[in-house]
Steps between C-alpha positions, in 0.01 A plus 500: 500500500605225262838667447557518876396137545764404243762656730404276794788251446749788500340650811523170686862458390591847627319436829683169546837656414452788746387267778778251431773763502374653825467161673845381388652833609348456847547123531864475390642681806295283733673192360856622459554779751309362792626561844390543856360843418265375232388201707453736793266711288282194438496393867432859610175482304394167649621271221751216541851584382494228235220690322785712362599207279142415407437862397827512306424181309142606428603842378809405299369185335137613486612820331696297247196283429288810448751640251498174305127460535553144622263376772404867528165436669660296780791744539259793507287335766800428724638851455160662564477295820847608605410864442181456703707365790742793460210746520355324803820447700727787391318789334167527685624655824336835430158355424288494187508877448881509495511402132852628433634216722352219293429642155796329328438144626126551439568592138736204460247256651221635281708481183602142583137410559417646158751256347337216698155583362596579139796273440836596353367588156597394150859622531602245763619145542169415666304577183613204286518268802176570684290785365470449123390138514807402297674311779224271622139450427292640785205264462502145367311446178186290535530146359345438160187295498522162329124505427421605144133590548 
């Protein structure tokens, strides 16, 4: 078990890379190749047309942040929320038992939530800034007493 625990930073890196690549791949077209058809898809499912741009920004830039491991907890939370909305508004038409309709966004939301709860890991930009304690002290040190009793 100790040997597997030592691989945790690599596992988190691979998870972040896979998520980041998938989100960038899906977010990029929403930003650059948008048109009436793509906005129509959003409005057809009861979402405002401008959500196309919000989804594109979240996916493209959030995916990039996941790859870098920078603000990964916040990016993961936003992306998990976006996937939850996608399941609710787009993929849940067949009901709970129609798993093949929502299995991909469910997996993406769950993996993002795993990043939220565990952090980006040691192989990330978050580690030296926030996780390792190297960037800032988390708790102030108590003042030294001037009494010499």
